[in-house]
N, C-alpha and C positions, 0 to 999 in steps of 0.2 A: 450666651455666656461661653467664654473660652474654656477649653479643657485645661487640666492641670499641666499637660505637656506643653501648652503654650507659654506657661510661666517659668518653665525650667530651662536652664542653660547648662548643658553637660558636654564634656568632651566625648567624641565618638569612640566607642569601644573597639571599632574595627581599625581605623587609621590612626587614632590617637590625636590627630591634629585638628580635625574638623569640629566645629562647634555645633551641637545639636540644638535645633530650634523646631518646635512642633514635631519632634520625633524624627526629623530628617537631618542627615549630615550635610553641612554647607560646603564641604570640600568637594569640588567638582569632579575629582577622580574617584570618589568613594560613593558607594550606592547604599549605605546603611540606612535602614528604615526601622525605627523602633516597632517591634511587633505588637499587634493589638491582641486582645484576649481571645480572639477567634482564630488565631494563627498558630501554627506549629513551626518553630524554627529548627529545622533538621540539622543536627550536629552530633558527631560521635561523642562529644564531651557532655551531651545532655543526658537525660534519663527518659525512660518510657518510650512512647511512640517516636519522639523526636530523635532518640538514639537508634531505635529499631529500624528507621528508614535511612540511616546513614549508609553510604556506599562501603564504608570501612567494616561494617558489621559482617560477620561470617555467616553467609547463607550459601550453602553448596547448591550449585546448579550446573547443568551441562549445556554447552552452547557449541554448535558445529562439531560435536563429538569431542569437545575439550571440557574437562572437569574444572570448574572454577570454584574457588573457596569463597569468593566475594565479588561484588561488582567492582570494587576498587582494584582487585587483582586483575580482573579482565581489562579494565581501562588502562592500567599501567602496562599491561602486556602489549598494548598497541604501539608502544614506542619502538619496538625492535622488529626488524624484518626476519630475524632468526626464529623459525617455527618451533624448534626445540626449546629455545629460551622462552618463547611466549608460553608454551605449555608449562614450563617450570614456574614462571611468574604466576600464571593462573592457579597453580597448586598452592601458592603461598597464602597466608592469612592476609586480610585486608590491611591491617596495620603494618605488617612487615613489607608488603608490596609498596605501600605508600612511602615507607621510610627508605627504601632502596631506589626510589625513582631518580634520584640525582646520579646514580651510578649507571643508569640506562642511557641509550643514545638520545641525544637532544633533537627532537623533531621540529623545534620552533623555526629554525632557519629555512627548512624545506617546506614546512606546513604539510608534510606527508606522514601518515601513520600506516600501520600494516596489520593485516589479519590473515593468517594462514597462507603467508607468502605473497599476498596481493597488496600492492601499494594503493593507498586511498588518500585523496585530498581531504584535509581536515575540514574544509568548508563546503564539502559536497553533500548532495542529497544521499549519496551512497553511505557516507559516514554517519549521517543522522539516522538513516535506516538501520545500519549496523548496530548502533547504540540502542535504538528502540527495540530491535529484535532481541538483543541481550537482556534488556529490562523485562521484556515480555516473558522470556524463558525463566528469568528469576521469579517473576510474579506467578507464573504457572507452576513452578516446581517447589517453591518455598511456602509452606502453609503459614508460617509465622509472618514472613514479609507480606504476604497477601492479606492476612488478617489485619496487620497494622495499617496497611495502606487503605483497605476497605473501611476500617474504623474511622479514618480521618474524613472520608466522604459521608459516612453514616451520621457522624456527629456534626457535620457542617463546617469542619475546619478548613481554612485555607493553608496552603503549604508555602513556606518561605525558607530561604537558605541565605543567611546574612553574612556567611563567611565565603571565601573563595574569590577567585579572580573573574571579573566580568569580560575581560579582553580575550576573545576567542583565539587570538594569535599566540597567546601565552599559556593557555590551559586546554587540556583535553576535554574538559566538560565544564562549561560555565554554569553559574547558579541558575540562570534562566533556562538553559538546556535541561539541566537536571530536573528542575521543577516541572518543566514542560513535559518531559517523558513520564514523570509520576502522574501528572494531571491527565495525560492521555490515557494511562492505564486506569485511572479512576473514572474515566468517562466525563471529565470536566472540560 
């Protein structure tokens, strides 16, 4: 017997144009998948664990002797080669650093980002390792973040992130990369 999702036709809440059939967006440029009941869709606009795992949430952690107010502020700081500006961005709240991102240098043409004065290719293993190490420090230093992430594993939830850009040439962290780092920390 078909599920109730098979009989529904809705417009995609992400792109607005794709028709949802069986929970999937039919727009080939959109990756929306209706979450199942065993999934947590991480978003700052959500509540509970789904919000607690958002990069925008303010969890202080130190990485390479730089104090970061959130993972979002760390990620946004990677846009600039200026070490002093990076430190200032890292000291901002997650939401504020997200909101000023358009004022920061545009890395997309060069596909280069920076950390502590070192240029890094956005698509390199070095970049992926940098992000993982930052997530590891966040996980190690924030009891609340660690508790929320560990709880998702203990309860058997899968993690998803249905917002965000999947094209790695246009974003500093794709949903797949984000969930991959979290799953690695969870041991999944």
